[in-house]
Residue frames as a rotation matrix with the C-alpha (Angstrom) as fourth column:
MET 1
-0.948 0.161 0.274 50.74
-0.035 -0.910 0.413 1.19
0.316 0.382 0.869 176.72
ASP 2
-0.520 0.844 -0.133 47.37
0.172 -0.050 -0.984 2.52
-0.836 -0.535 -0.119 177.69
VAL 3
-0.580 0.294 0.760 45.04
0.815 0.214 0.539 1.99
-0.004 0.932 -0.363 174.74
ARG 4
0.503 0.831 -0.237 43.04
0.829 -0.541 -0.140 4.96
-0.245 -0.126 -0.961 175.89
ASN 5
0.351 -0.567 -0.745 45.97
-0.059 -0.807 0.587 7.24
-0.934 -0.162 -0.317 175.22
PRO 6
0.992 0.075 0.105 46.45
0.099 0.078 -0.992 7.90
-0.083 0.994 0.070 171.44
ALA 7
0.585 -0.810 -0.041 49.97
-0.765 -0.534 -0.361 9.21
0.270 0.242 -0.932 171.99
GLU 8
-0.143 -0.610 0.779 51.09
-0.746 0.584 0.321 6.10
-0.651 -0.535 -0.539 173.82
VAL 9
0.571 0.390 0.723 49.52
0.184 0.797 -0.575 3.85
-0.800 0.462 0.383 171.15
GLU 10
0.961 -0.257 -0.099 51.27
-0.193 -0.372 -0.908 5.79
0.197 0.892 -0.407 168.33
ALA 11
0.209 -0.928 0.307 54.57
-0.978 -0.195 0.074 5.56
-0.008 -0.316 -0.949 170.23
ALA 12
0.143 -0.018 0.990 54.04
-0.351 0.934 0.068 1.79
-0.925 -0.357 0.127 170.66
PHE 13
0.881 0.213 0.422 53.70
0.275 0.494 -0.825 1.22
-0.384 0.843 0.376 166.93
ALA 14
0.756 -0.651 -0.073 56.76
-0.566 -0.593 -0.573 3.35
0.330 0.474 -0.816 166.25
ALA 15
-0.006 -0.703 0.712 58.65
-0.899 0.316 0.305 1.17
-0.439 -0.638 -0.633 168.66
VAL 16
0.399 0.250 0.882 57.31
0.024 0.959 -0.283 -2.10
-0.917 0.134 0.376 167.01
LEU 17
0.998 -0.013 0.064 58.27
0.064 -0.057 -0.996 -0.81
0.017 0.998 -0.056 163.49
ALA 18
0.455 -0.888 0.064 61.69
-0.868 -0.458 -0.194 0.22
0.202 0.033 -0.979 164.67
GLU 19
-0.103 -0.472 0.876 62.31
-0.700 0.660 0.273 -3.27
-0.707 -0.585 -0.398 166.17
PHE 20
-0.135 0.198 0.971 60.57
0.218 0.962 -0.166 -5.46
-0.966 0.190 -0.173 163.56
GLY 21
-0.897 -0.402 -0.185 60.10
-0.019 -0.383 0.924 -3.34
-0.442 0.832 0.336 160.42
LYS 22
-0.592 0.777 -0.215 56.44
-0.342 -0.001 0.940 -4.18
0.730 0.630 0.266 159.76
VAL 23
-0.602 0.586 0.543 53.11
-0.509 0.242 -0.826 -5.15
-0.615 -0.774 0.153 161.31
ASP 24
-0.940 0.214 -0.265 51.16
-0.082 0.613 0.786 -7.98
0.331 0.760 -0.559 159.86
ILE 25
-0.058 0.877 -0.478 48.44
0.570 0.422 0.705 -8.61
0.820 -0.231 -0.524 162.32
VAL 26
-0.798 -0.023 0.602 46.85
-0.416 -0.701 -0.579 -6.40
0.435 -0.713 0.550 165.07
VAL 27
-0.259 0.707 -0.658 44.66
0.659 0.628 0.415 -7.94
0.706 -0.326 -0.629 167.77
ASN 28
-0.497 0.233 0.836 42.46
-0.518 -0.852 -0.071 -5.63
0.696 -0.468 0.544 169.79
GLY 29
-0.132 0.382 -0.915 41.86
0.428 0.854 0.295 -7.51
0.894 -0.353 -0.276 172.97
ALA 30
-0.955 -0.295 0.027 41.86
0.120 -0.467 -0.876 -4.89
0.271 -0.834 0.481 175.70
ALA 31
0.000 0.999 -0.043 38.66
0.249 0.041 0.968 -4.90
0.969 -0.010 -0.249 177.71
GLY 32
-0.921 -0.075 0.383 37.31
-0.342 -0.314 -0.885 -3.67
0.187 -0.946 0.264 181.02
ASN 33
-0.065 0.947 -0.314 34.37
-0.187 0.298 0.936 -5.45
0.980 0.119 0.158 182.72
PHE 34
-0.994 -0.053 0.095 32.65
-0.105 0.221 -0.970 -5.98
0.030 -0.974 -0.225 185.98
LEU 35
-0.380 0.922 -0.068 29.09
0.769 0.356 0.531 -6.78
0.514 0.150 -0.845 187.08
SER 36
-0.903 0.135 -0.407 26.87
0.172 -0.755 -0.633 -3.95
-0.393 -0.642 0.659 188.00
PRO 37
0.023 0.971 0.240 23.21
0.901 0.084 -0.425 -3.03
-0.432 0.226 -0.873 187.73
ALA 38
-0.302 -0.277 0.912 22.72
0.800 -0.594 0.085 -0.28
0.518 0.755 0.401 185.47
ALA 39
0.682 0.661 0.315 20.90
0.325 -0.659 0.679 1.85
0.656 -0.360 -0.664 188.06
THR 40
0.922 -0.358 -0.147 23.83
0.075 -0.208 0.975 1.82
-0.379 -0.910 -0.165 190.33
LEU 41
0.222 -0.842 0.492 26.65
0.974 0.218 -0.065 1.80
-0.053 0.493 0.868 187.69
THR 42
0.173 -0.192 -0.966 28.54
0.335 -0.911 0.241 4.99
-0.926 -0.366 -0.094 188.02
TYR 43
0.948 0.120 -0.295 28.99
-0.189 -0.533 -0.825 7.43
-0.256 0.837 -0.483 185.15
LYS 44
0.205 -0.967 -0.153 32.68
-0.949 -0.234 0.212 6.92
-0.241 0.102 -0.965 185.50
GLY 45
-0.321 -0.262 0.910 32.48
-0.207 0.957 0.203 3.22
-0.924 -0.123 -0.361 185.47
PHE 46
0.648 0.584 0.489 30.45
0.396 0.290 -0.871 3.23
-0.651 0.758 -0.044 182.26
ARG 47
0.852 -0.349 -0.391 32.83
-0.517 -0.685 -0.514 5.73
-0.088 0.639 -0.764 180.66
THR 48
0.022 -0.954 0.300 35.87
-0.827 0.151 0.542 3.73
-0.562 -0.260 -0.785 181.60
VAL 49
-0.012 0.067 0.998 34.63
0.262 0.963 -0.061 0.62
-0.965 0.261 -0.029 179.92
MET 50
0.902 0.402 0.161 33.69
0.289 -0.281 -0.915 2.51
-0.323 0.871 -0.370 176.86
GLU 51
0.676 -0.654 -0.339 37.10
-0.720 -0.686 -0.110 4.15
-0.161 0.318 -0.934 176.73
ILE 52
-0.311 -0.775 0.550 39.02
-0.505 0.625 0.595 0.83
-0.805 -0.093 -0.586 177.07
ASP 53
-0.110 0.327 0.939 36.87
0.423 0.870 -0.254 -1.30
-0.899 0.369 -0.234 174.85
THR 54
0.710 0.576 0.404 35.54
0.622 -0.245 -0.744 1.06
-0.330 0.780 -0.532 172.19
MET 55
0.912 -0.355 -0.205 38.03
-0.397 -0.889 -0.227 3.90
-0.102 0.289 -0.952 172.12
GLY 56
0.098 -0.905 0.414 40.92
-0.463 0.327 0.824 1.55
-0.881 -0.273 -0.387 172.67
THR 57
0.113 0.066 0.991 39.97
0.632 0.765 -0.123 -0.47
-0.767 0.641 0.045 169.68
PHE 58
0.939 0.236 0.251 39.62
0.344 -0.618 -0.707 2.70
-0.012 0.750 -0.661 167.52
ASN 59
0.676 -0.729 -0.106 42.88
-0.591 -0.622 0.514 4.19
-0.441 -0.284 -0.851 168.83
VAL 60
-0.097 -0.771 0.630 44.83
-0.183 0.636 0.750 1.04
-0.978 -0.043 -0.202 168.04
SER 61
0.310 0.284 0.907 43.28
0.796 0.444 -0.411 0.43
-0.520 0.850 -0.089 164.67
LYS 62
0.991 0.105 0.085 43.76
0.135 -0.813 -0.567 3.99
0.009 0.573 -0.819 163.53
ALA 63
0.450 -0.893 0.031 47.32
-0.660 -0.309 0.684 4.05
-0.602 -0.328 -0.728 164.76
ALA 64
-0.088 -0.414 0.906 48.03
0.242 0.873 0.422 0.74
-0.966 0.257 0.024 162.99
HIS 65
0.654 0.456 0.604 46.50
0.687 -0.024 -0.726 2.03
-0.316 0.890 -0.329 159.81
ASN 66
0.976 -0.219 -0.012 48.43
-0.212 -0.928 -0.306 5.27
0.056 0.301 -0.952 159.77
ALA 67
0.336 -0.909 0.249 51.74
-0.624 -0.017 0.781 3.69
-0.706 -0.417 -0.573 160.84
TRP 68
-0.704 -0.706 0.080 51.77
-0.442 0.523 0.729 0.72
-0.556 0.478 -0.680 158.35
LEU 69
-0.347 0.638 0.687 48.61
0.474 0.752 -0.459 -1.05
-0.809 0.167 -0.563 157.45
GLY 70
0.476 0.666 -0.575 47.25
-0.063 -0.626 -0.777 1.75
-0.877 0.406 -0.256 155.24
GLU 71
0.259 -0.489 -0.833 50.13
-0.940 -0.325 -0.102 1.37
-0.220 0.810 -0.544 152.73
HIS 72
-0.694 -0.660 -0.286 50.93
-0.707 0.700 0.100 -2.38
0.134 0.272 -0.953 153.13
GLY 73
0.256 0.853 -0.455 47.66
-0.516 0.518 0.682 -4.13
0.818 0.060 0.573 154.15
GLY 74
-0.890 -0.455 0.025 47.24
-0.273 0.489 -0.829 -6.64
0.365 -0.744 -0.559 156.94
VAL 75
-0.137 0.851 -0.507 44.69
0.402 0.515 0.757 -7.95
0.905 -0.100 -0.413 159.28
ILE 76
-0.647 0.057 0.760 42.93
-0.644 -0.574 -0.506 -6.39
0.408 -0.817 0.408 162.25
LEU 77
-0.314 0.587 -0.747 41.29
0.387 0.797 0.463 -8.86
0.867 -0.144 -0.477 164.63
ASN 78
-0.435 0.270 0.859 38.88
-0.706 -0.695 -0.139 -7.45
0.560 -0.666 0.493 167.24
ILE 79
-0.790 0.222 -0.572 37.73
0.426 0.869 -0.251 -9.48
0.441 -0.442 -0.781 170.24
SER 80
-0.268 0.804 0.532 34.15
-0.436 -0.593 0.677 -8.80
0.859 -0.050 0.509 171.08
ALA 81
-0.651 0.083 0.755 32.04
-0.726 0.224 -0.650 -10.04
-0.223 -0.971 -0.086 173.94
TRP 82
-0.834 0.364 0.414 29.83
0.323 0.931 -0.167 -13.10
-0.447 -0.006 -0.895 174.41
SER 83
-0.840 0.432 0.327 27.10
0.255 -0.216 0.942 -12.94
0.478 0.875 0.071 171.77
ARG 84
0.033 0.918 -0.395 24.29
0.910 0.136 0.392 -12.98
0.414 -0.372 -0.831 174.25
THR 85
-0.164 -0.178 -0.970 25.65
0.730 -0.683 0.002 -9.82
-0.663 -0.708 0.242 175.97
VAL 86
-0.866 -0.213 -0.453 25.79
-0.125 -0.784 0.608 -7.88
-0.484 0.583 0.652 172.65
LEU 87
-0.853 0.517 -0.070 22.80
0.029 0.181 0.983 -9.41
0.521 0.837 -0.170 170.67
GLN 88
-0.052 0.912 -0.406 20.31
0.528 0.370 0.764 -10.01
0.847 -0.175 -0.501 173.40
GLY 89
0.085 -0.080 0.993 21.51
-0.595 -0.804 -0.014 -8.09
0.799 -0.590 -0.116 176.38
THR 90
-0.089 -0.191 -0.978 22.72
0.575 0.792 -0.207 -9.45
0.814 -0.580 0.039 179.62
PRO 91
0.907 0.415 0.077 21.65
0.170 -0.528 0.832 -8.13
0.386 -0.741 -0.549 183.05
LEU 92
0.751 -0.588 -0.300 24.46
0.202 -0.228 0.952 -6.31
-0.629 -0.776 -0.053 184.87
GLN 93
-0.225 -0.871 0.437 26.45
0.707 0.163 0.688 -5.84
-0.671 0.463 0.579 181.61
VAL 94
0.800 0.599 0.036 25.12
0.469 -0.586 -0.661 -2.68
-0.375 0.546 -0.749 180.05
HIS 95
0.477 -0.728 -0.492 28.55
-0.549 -0.684 0.480 -1.13
-0.686 0.041 -0.727 179.96
ALA 96
-0.456 -0.775 0.438 30.36
-0.219 0.575 0.788 -4.05
-0.862 0.264 -0.432 178.39
GLY 97
-0.052 0.542 0.839 27.55
0.787 0.539 -0.299 -4.90
-0.615 0.645 -0.455 175.96
SER 98
0.882 0.364 -0.300 27.34
0.157 -0.826 -0.541 -1.34
-0.445 0.430 -0.786 174.72
ALA 99
0.180 -0.887 -0.425 31.12
-0.673 -0.426 0.605 -1.05
-0.718 0.177 -0.674 174.27
LYS 100
-0.661 -0.488 0.570 31.48
0.041 0.735 0.677 -4.27
-0.749 0.471 -0.466 172.38
ALA 101
0.398 0.792 0.463 28.38
0.682 0.082 -0.726 -3.56
-0.613 0.605 -0.508 170.24
ALA 102
0.767 -0.240 -0.595 30.21
-0.419 -0.890 -0.181 -0.39
-0.487 0.388 -0.783 169.16
VAL 103
-0.254 -0.965 0.060 33.23
-0.590 0.204 0.781 -2.58
-0.766 0.163 -0.621 168.41
ASP 104
-0.194 0.334 0.922 31.12
0.580 0.797 -0.167 -4.86
-0.791 0.503 -0.348 166.24
ALA 105
0.857 0.514 0.033 29.87
0.348 -0.531 -0.772 -1.89
-0.379 0.674 -0.634 164.24
MET 106
0.469 -0.747 -0.471 33.43
-0.685 -0.644 0.341 -0.60
-0.558 0.163 -0.814 163.89
THR 107
-0.348 -0.573 0.742 34.56
0.005 0.790 0.613 -3.92
-0.938 0.217 -0.272 162.57
CYS 108
0.182 0.543 0.820 32.14
0.829 0.364 -0.425 -3.81
-0.529 0.757 -0.384 159.77
THR 109
0.944 0.149 -0.295 32.65
0.027 -0.925 -0.380 -0.13
-0.329 0.350 -0.877 158.98
LEU 110
0.120 -0.969 -0.217 36.57
-0.683 -0.239 0.690 -0.31
-0.721 0.065 -0.690 158.97
ALA 111
-0.246 -0.289 0.925 36.29
0.417 0.830 0.370 -3.53
-0.875 0.477 -0.083 156.79
LYS 112
0.612 0.530 0.588 34.46
0.744 -0.132 -0.655 -1.47
-0.269 0.838 -0.475 154.17
GLU 113
0.933 -0.227 -0.279 36.61
-0.263 -0.960 -0.097 1.62
-0.245 0.164 -0.955 154.35
TRP 114
0.136 -0.986 0.094 39.99
-0.782 -0.049 0.621 -0.14
-0.608 -0.158 -0.778 154.57
GLY 115
0.542 0.134 0.829 39.26
0.176 0.947 -0.268 -3.09
-0.822 0.291 0.490 152.32
PRO 116
0.980 -0.163 0.112 40.61
0.079 -0.194 -0.978 -1.36
0.181 0.967 -0.177 149.15
ALA 117
0.397 -0.886 0.239 43.90
-0.886 -0.438 -0.151 -0.89
0.239 -0.152 -0.959 151.00
GLY 118
0.068 -0.353 -0.933 44.20
-0.282 0.891 -0.357 -4.64
0.957 0.287 -0.039 151.49
ILE 119
-0.873 -0.212 0.438 43.27
-0.456 0.043 -0.889 -4.58
0.169 -0.976 -0.135 155.15
ARG 120
-0.183 0.769 -0.613 40.94
0.253 0.639 0.726 -7.23
0.950 -0.022 -0.312 156.48
VAL 121
-0.672 0.043 0.739 39.01
-0.670 -0.460 -0.583 -6.37
0.314 -0.887 0.338 159.57
VAL 122
-0.093 0.584 -0.806 37.40
-0.040 0.807 0.589 -9.30
0.995 0.087 -0.052 161.56
ALA 123
-0.292 0.018 0.956 36.13
-0.913 -0.303 -0.273 -10.15
0.285 -0.953 0.105 164.99
ILE 124
-0.534 0.118 -0.837 35.55
0.217 0.976 -0.001 -13.00
0.817 -0.182 -0.547 167.28
THR 125
0.062 0.596 0.801 32.82
-0.852 -0.386 0.353 -13.33
0.519 -0.705 0.484 169.82
PRO 126
-0.759 -0.440 -0.479 33.85
-0.144 0.832 -0.536 -15.76
0.635 -0.337 -0.695 172.46
GLY 127
0.460 0.871 -0.173 31.46
-0.090 0.239 0.967 -17.62
0.883 -0.429 0.189 174.59
PRO 128
0.755 -0.201 0.623 32.10
-0.642 -0.038 0.766 -18.48
-0.131 -0.979 -0.158 178.20
ILE 129
0.377 -0.712 -0.593 35.63
-0.233 0.547 -0.804 -19.90
0.897 0.441 0.040 178.34
SER 130
0.948 0.110 -0.300 36.59
0.213 0.484 0.849 -22.15
0.238 -0.868 0.435 181.25
GLY 131
0.355 -0.848 -0.393 39.63
0.921 0.246 0.302 -21.37
-0.159 -0.469 0.869 183.45
THR 132
-0.226 -0.361 0.905 39.70
0.592 -0.788 -0.167 -17.65
0.774 0.498 0.392 182.47
GLU 133
-0.907 -0.111 -0.405 39.77
0.391 -0.577 -0.717 -14.61
-0.154 -0.809 0.567 184.72
GLY 134
-0.712 0.700 0.051 36.58
-0.575 -0.624 0.530 -13.56
0.403 0.348 0.847 183.08
MET 135
0.005 0.694 -0.720 34.67
0.120 0.715 0.689 -16.73
0.993 -0.090 -0.079 184.10
LYS 136
-0.494 -0.237 -0.837 36.10
0.817 0.201 -0.540 -16.35
0.296 -0.951 0.094 187.69
ARG 137
-0.986 0.064 -0.157 34.97
0.001 -0.923 -0.385 -12.64
-0.169 -0.379 0.910 187.92
LEU 138
-0.540 0.820 -0.187 31.62
-0.789 -0.417 0.450 -12.85
0.291 0.391 0.873 186.04
GLY 139
0.011 0.519 -0.855 30.61
0.011 0.855 0.519 -16.36
1.000 -0.015 0.004 187.25
GLY 140
0.268 0.026 0.963 31.70
-0.833 -0.496 0.246 -15.46
0.484 -0.868 -0.111 190.83
GLY 141
-0.782 -0.620 -0.059 32.89
-0.528 0.710 -0.465 -19.01
0.330 -0.332 -0.883 191.34
LYS 142
-0.279 0.772 0.571 29.32
-0.733 0.213 -0.646 -19.97
-0.621 -0.599 0.506 192.11
LYS 143
-0.916 -0.139 0.377 28.53
0.084 0.852 0.517 -23.50
-0.393 0.505 -0.769 190.73
ALA 144
-0.020 0.993 0.118 24.79
0.573 0.108 -0.812 -22.69
-0.819 0.052 -0.571 190.34
ILE 145
0.432 0.104 -0.896 25.60
-0.407 -0.864 -0.297 -19.68
-0.805 0.493 -0.331 188.10
GLU 146
-0.537 -0.742 -0.401 28.19
-0.717 0.150 0.681 -21.61
-0.445 0.653 -0.613 186.09
GLU 147
-0.679 0.383 0.626 25.62
0.438 0.896 -0.072 -24.35
-0.589 0.225 -0.776 185.46
LYS 148
0.449 0.852 -0.267 23.11
0.286 -0.421 -0.861 -21.69
-0.846 0.310 -0.433 184.15
PHE 149
0.013 -0.545 -0.838 25.77
-0.780 -0.530 0.332 -20.37
-0.625 0.650 -0.432 181.82
LYS 150
-0.858 -0.492 0.145 26.36
-0.307 0.720 0.623 -23.94
-0.411 0.490 -0.769 180.51
GLY 151
-0.324 0.821 0.470 22.66
0.561 0.567 -0.603 -24.65
-0.762 0.068 -0.644 180.19
ALA 152
0.531 0.490 -0.691 22.34
-0.184 -0.729 -0.659 -21.76
-0.827 0.477 -0.297 177.70
ILE 153
-0.332 -0.728 -0.599 24.89
-0.842 -0.057 0.536 -23.31
-0.424 0.683 -0.594 175.43
PRO 154
0.622 0.685 -0.379 23.46
-0.783 0.543 -0.303 -25.84
-0.001 0.485 0.874 172.89
LEU 155
0.121 -0.608 -0.784 26.67
-0.225 0.753 -0.619 -27.90
0.967 0.251 -0.046 172.97
LEU 156
0.918 0.396 -0.022 26.36
-0.083 0.248 0.965 -27.96
0.388 -0.884 0.260 176.79
LYS 157
0.416 -0.826 -0.380 29.98
0.898 0.307 0.315 -27.24
-0.144 -0.472 0.870 177.47
TYR 158
0.723 -0.275 -0.634 32.39
-0.070 -0.942 0.329 -24.28
-0.688 -0.194 -0.700 177.95
GLY 159
0.856 -0.516 0.010 34.94
0.044 0.055 -0.998 -23.41
0.515 0.855 0.069 175.51
VAL 160
0.576 -0.738 -0.352 38.64
0.646 0.147 0.749 -23.55
-0.501 -0.659 0.561 176.30
ALA 161
0.252 -0.457 -0.853 41.30
-0.223 -0.885 0.408 -20.96
-0.942 0.088 -0.325 175.40
SER 162
-0.695 -0.654 0.297 42.53
0.062 0.357 0.932 -23.02
-0.716 0.667 -0.208 172.44
ASP 163
0.069 0.852 0.518 39.06
0.901 0.170 -0.400 -22.68
-0.429 0.494 -0.756 170.89
ILE 164
0.851 0.228 -0.473 39.54
0.118 -0.961 -0.251 -18.96
-0.512 0.158 -0.845 170.57
ALA 165
-0.070 -0.983 -0.169 43.23
-0.350 -0.134 0.927 -19.32
-0.934 0.124 -0.335 169.60
ASP 166
-0.601 -0.189 0.776 42.32
0.487 0.684 0.544 -21.61
-0.634 0.705 -0.319 166.70
ALA 167
0.460 0.804 0.377 39.55
0.841 -0.258 -0.476 -19.51
-0.286 0.536 -0.795 165.43
SER 168
0.681 -0.299 -0.669 41.82
-0.165 -0.952 0.257 -16.49
-0.714 -0.065 -0.698 165.62
LEU 169
-0.384 -0.912 0.144 44.56
-0.136 0.210 0.968 -18.21
-0.913 0.353 -0.205 163.72
PHE 170
-0.207 0.361 0.910 42.19
0.908 0.417 0.041 -19.13
-0.364 0.834 -0.414 160.93
LEU 171
0.736 0.654 -0.176 40.85
0.573 -0.740 -0.352 -15.56
-0.361 0.158 -0.919 160.69
VAL 172
0.572 -0.594 -0.566 44.21
-0.454 -0.804 0.385 -13.86
-0.684 0.037 -0.729 160.45
SER 173
-0.270 -0.747 0.607 45.67
0.130 0.597 0.792 -16.54
-0.954 0.293 -0.064 158.15
ASP 174
-0.777 -0.026 -0.629 45.70
-0.584 -0.343 0.736 -16.66
-0.235 0.939 0.251 154.33
ALA 175
-0.815 0.571 0.095 43.05
0.578 0.812 0.079 -19.42
-0.032 0.120 -0.992 154.63
ALA 176
0.137 0.903 -0.407 40.63
0.835 -0.326 -0.443 -16.56
-0.533 -0.280 -0.799 155.32
ARG 177
-0.810 -0.577 -0.101 41.94
0.423 -0.695 0.582 -14.14
-0.406 0.429 0.807 152.66
MET 178
-0.652 0.641 0.404 38.40
0.256 -0.315 0.914 -13.59
0.713 0.700 0.041 151.36
ILE 179
0.220 0.758 -0.614 36.86
0.892 0.099 0.441 -13.04
0.395 -0.644 -0.655 154.74
THR 180
-0.881 -0.466 0.080 36.45
0.377 -0.794 -0.478 -9.57
0.286 -0.391 0.875 156.13
GLY 181
-0.560 0.692 0.455 33.75
-0.663 -0.704 0.255 -7.66
0.497 -0.158 0.853 158.05
VAL 182
0.116 0.630 -0.768 32.85
-0.055 0.776 0.628 -10.85
0.992 -0.030 0.125 159.77
ILE 183
-0.183 -0.083 0.980 31.99
-0.966 -0.172 -0.194 -11.36
0.184 -0.982 -0.049 163.42
LEU 184
-0.200 -0.042 -0.979 32.68
-0.274 0.962 0.015 -15.00
0.941 0.271 -0.204 164.09
LEU 185
0.419 0.525 0.741 30.70
-0.870 0.000 0.493 -16.54
0.259 -0.851 0.456 166.99
VAL 186
-0.344 -0.519 -0.782 32.74
-0.103 0.849 -0.518 -19.10
0.933 -0.098 -0.346 168.93
ASP 187
-0.507 0.360 0.783 30.22
-0.855 -0.325 -0.405 -19.66
0.109 -0.875 0.472 171.66
GLY 188
-0.959 0.132 0.252 28.89
0.074 0.971 -0.227 -23.20
-0.275 -0.199 -0.941 171.22
GLY 189
-0.622 0.744 0.246 25.83
0.407 0.038 0.913 -21.81
0.669 0.667 -0.327 169.67
SER 190
-0.529 0.424 -0.735 24.60
0.793 -0.061 -0.606 -19.99
-0.302 -0.904 -0.304 172.74
TRP 191
-0.889 0.243 -0.387 23.46
-0.315 -0.940 0.134 -17.13
-0.331 0.241 0.912 170.67
LEU 192
-0.662 0.664 -0.349 20.65
-0.142 0.346 0.927 -19.37
0.736 0.663 -0.135 169.48
SER 193
-0.511 0.421 -0.750 19.19
0.832 0.463 -0.306 -19.95
0.218 -0.780 -0.587 172.99
PRO 194
0.139 0.638 0.758 16.25
0.187 -0.768 0.612 -17.76
0.972 0.057 -0.226 174.10
GLY 195
0.934 0.352 -0.065 16.21
0.150 -0.219 0.964 -16.00
0.325 -0.910 -0.257 177.41
ASP 196
0.389 -0.789 0.475 19.07
-0.779 -0.557 -0.286 -15.08
0.491 -0.259 -0.832 179.77
ALA 197
0.027 -0.456 -0.890 21.64
0.220 0.871 -0.439 -17.47
0.975 -0.184 0.124 181.02
ILE 198
-0.648 -0.157 -0.746 21.75
0.761 -0.077 -0.645 -15.56
0.044 -0.985 0.169 184.26
THR 199
0.333 0.778 0.532 19.36
0.483 -0.626 0.613 -13.05
0.810 0.053 -0.584 185.87
VAL 200
-0.218 -0.411 0.885 19.80
-0.526 -0.715 -0.461 -10.35
0.822 -0.566 -0.061 188.44
ALA 201
0.643 0.566 0.515 17.87
-0.724 0.232 0.649 -12.67
0.248 -0.791 0.559 190.86
SER 202
0.830 -0.372 -0.414 20.39
0.326 0.928 -0.181 -15.49
0.452 0.016 0.892 190.44
LEU 203
-0.164 -0.975 0.152 23.11
0.359 -0.202 -0.911 -13.25
0.919 -0.095 0.383 191.70
């Protein structure tokens, strides 16, 4: 489905319910991203990322609520962006940072609105994860840039996919039954570091 298309999203949930009979967990992980200076970023490029990341998260969450979660409860897990991009701003990432900041706000708002219905809404902010398509694209495969990323992480190491999987599993499990509206940073503490991990000049 295209998460930007509400009709397709609603049809997907109808198909899931027809096949499985229920929805326990919804993960909003769709995202669009690329490097671009704000001054040369096209209006269409900015809009596209907002539509995928922000509108996509809303469309899927709303459809899930209306199709099942609103009456039966469940968990919505949103995947945000690297904390530095959202909290401090990262050059060349105005579109992704803006879109994911909106997702963070949505996480907190929906947690308040839908909590009484037994719906927990949580989010994860991944740091740089080695071996992923995102690292290849955003790091450009340049060793110097990758070392600057790593130097901005207090633990001085990249995460791996299982770090995000394990944190996700905890948040959607009954072990986190009293946790909602939380944006969990799984970034090795990089949000604590001052300054930018990369600059326009380094690229």
